[in-house]
C-alpha positions in Angstrom: 18.2 79.7 126.9 15.3 77.4 127.6 11.8 79.3 128.2 11.3 77.4 131.8 15.0 78.8 132.6 13.2 82.5 131.8 10.3 81.8 133.9 12.6 80.8 136.6 15.1 83.6 136.6 12.3 86.2 136.6 10.6 84.4 139.4 13.6 85.0 141.1 14.0 88.5 140.2 10.2 89.2 141.2 10.9 87.7 144.6 14.6 88.9 145.5 14.7 92.3 143.7 18.1 91.2 141.9 19.5 92.2 138.5 18.8 89.8 135.7 22.5 88.6 135.5 22.6 87.5 139.3 19.2 85.3 139.5 20.6 83.9 136.5 23.8 83.3 138.2 21.7 81.7 141.3 19.5 79.6 139.3 22.5 78.4 137.1 24.4 77.5 140.2 21.4 75.5 142.2 20.2 73.6 139.3 20.6 69.9 139.0 22.4 68.5 136.2 21.0 64.9 135.2 23.4 62.4 133.8 22.5 60.4 130.4 21.3 56.8 131.0 24.9 54.6 130.1 24.2 52.6 127.5 25.6 49.0 128.0 27.5 49.1 125.1 29.1 52.6 126.1 28.0 56.1 125.3 25.0 57.8 126.4 21.6 56.7 125.2 17.9 57.8 125.3 15.7 56.5 128.4 12.5 56.1 126.0 13.3 54.3 123.4 10.6 54.6 120.1 8.8 51.7 118.6 6.9 51.1 115.6 4.3 48.7 115.6 3.6 48.7 112.3 6.7 47.8 110.8 7.0 45.0 108.4 9.6 42.4 107.0 9.9 43.9 103.6 7.8 47.3 103.2 6.9 47.5 99.5 6.0 51.5 99.9 9.9 51.6 100.5 10.4 50.5 97.2 7.9 52.3 95.4 9.2 55.5 97.2 12.5 54.5 95.8 11.3 53.8 92.3 9.7 57.6 92.2 12.8 59.5 93.5 14.4 61.2 90.8 17.3 59.8 88.6 20.4 60.8 90.6 19.0 60.4 94.2 16.7 57.4 93.4 20.1 55.6 92.5 21.7 56.8 95.6 18.6 55.6 97.6 18.5 52.1 95.9 22.3 51.6 96.8 21.5 52.9 100.6 18.1 50.4 100.9 19.7 47.4 99.0 22.9 48.1 101.4 21.1 48.4 104.5 18.6 45.2 103.9 21.7 43.0 102.8 23.7 44.0 105.6 20.5 43.5 108.5 19.2 40.1 108.2 15.5 39.8 109.7 15.2 44.0 110.2 11.9 45.3 110.1 11.2 48.5 108.0 8.5 51.4 107.5 8.1 54.4 106.0 7.6 56.9 108.7 6.5 60.8 107.7 7.6 59.8 104.5 11.4 58.6 104.7 12.3 55.0 104.7 13.1 53.6 108.5 15.0 50.3 109.3 13.9 48.7 112.4 14.7 45.5 115.1 11.5 44.5 116.2 9.9 47.7 115.6 12.5 50.0 117.2 14.4 52.1 114.7 18.7 51.7 113.9 18.4 53.9 110.6 16.6 56.0 108.3 17.1 57.4 104.9 15.6 60.7 104.0 16.0 62.5 100.4 16.6 66.4 100.1 16.8 68.7 96.8 20.5 68.3 96.5 21.4 65.2 98.7 20.6 61.9 100.6 21.1 61.4 104.1 21.6 58.1 106.0 20.9 58.7 109.9 21.1 57.1 112.6 19.4 57.2 115.9 22.1 56.5 118.4 24.7 58.1 115.7 26.6 60.0 118.4 27.6 57.0 119.8 29.0 55.3 117.3 32.5 54.9 116.2 33.4 56.4 112.6 37.1 55.9 111.6 36.2 57.1 108.2 35.0 60.3 109.4 31.2 59.9 107.5 29.1 61.2 110.7 27.5 64.9 110.7 25.6 66.4 112.9 25.8 68.4 116.5 22.8 66.4 117.9 22.8 65.1 121.3 22.4 61.6 120.0 21.3 61.4 116.0 24.1 61.9 113.4 24.0 61.2 109.6 25.6 60.7 106.6 25.5 62.7 103.5 25.8 61.5 100.0 25.6 63.6 97.1 25.2 62.5 93.1 28.9 62.3 91.8 30.6 61.5 94.9 32.3 58.5 95.8 29.6 55.9 97.3 31.3 54.7 100.6 29.8 51.1 100.9 32.0 49.5 103.6 32.3 52.4 106.1 28.3 52.6 105.5 27.8 49.1 106.2 30.1 49.1 109.1 27.9 52.2 110.7 24.8 50.0 110.1 25.9 46.9 111.6 27.3 49.0 115.1 23.9 50.7 115.2 22.4 47.2 114.8 24.6 46.1 117.5 23.6 48.8 119.8 19.9 48.2 119.3 20.3 44.6 120.0 22.3 44.9 123.3 19.7 47.6 124.4 16.9 45.2 123.6 18.4 42.5 125.4 19.6 44.2 128.4 16.5 46.5 129.1 13.8 44.2 127.8 10.5 46.0 127.0 10.9 48.2 129.0 10.9 52.3 128.5 9.5 52.1 125.1 7.1 54.4 123.7 5.0 52.9 120.7 4.4 55.6 117.6 0.8 55.3 116.9 1.0 57.2 113.9 3.9 55.8 112.1 2.1 55.5 108.5 1.3 58.9 108.6 
């Protein structure tokens, strides 16, 4: 339970002398549920968008990151980076907190992260993407990822389809909303 909800329930208990369960029921009944902002393409999206002002057309630090990766994961990283680069002409790139992020006008649409046993290709609005191949994992409100491990088949066409969907969503949002609601991340190179 969120800390702020606990505080409200405890304040209600102190004020009225009710039990915890009764105060919790009262607070939940009176709560106002906020509906998510609807996207122009469908599904829910964040009301505040993130933008990396340091993103460039082709970031050499991403190439160095891929080249420095160990053998089985370096091949997966290389294929993912080249797939995204070939699927989306005119995109921006940045190495954000040690992970390659791919952007349109500084707004990220996907990222790649290497772990000790697998590589994830994450999508910022992945929860709203259609996934006929069933590749997306995760239970977050917005984000989803595709997990790729060495020795498993590489679903290039399905991943390219997900990347294209994510790009279409970002472009539609940029076209409809313009510069409103953009939060620039200043520490993007760290």
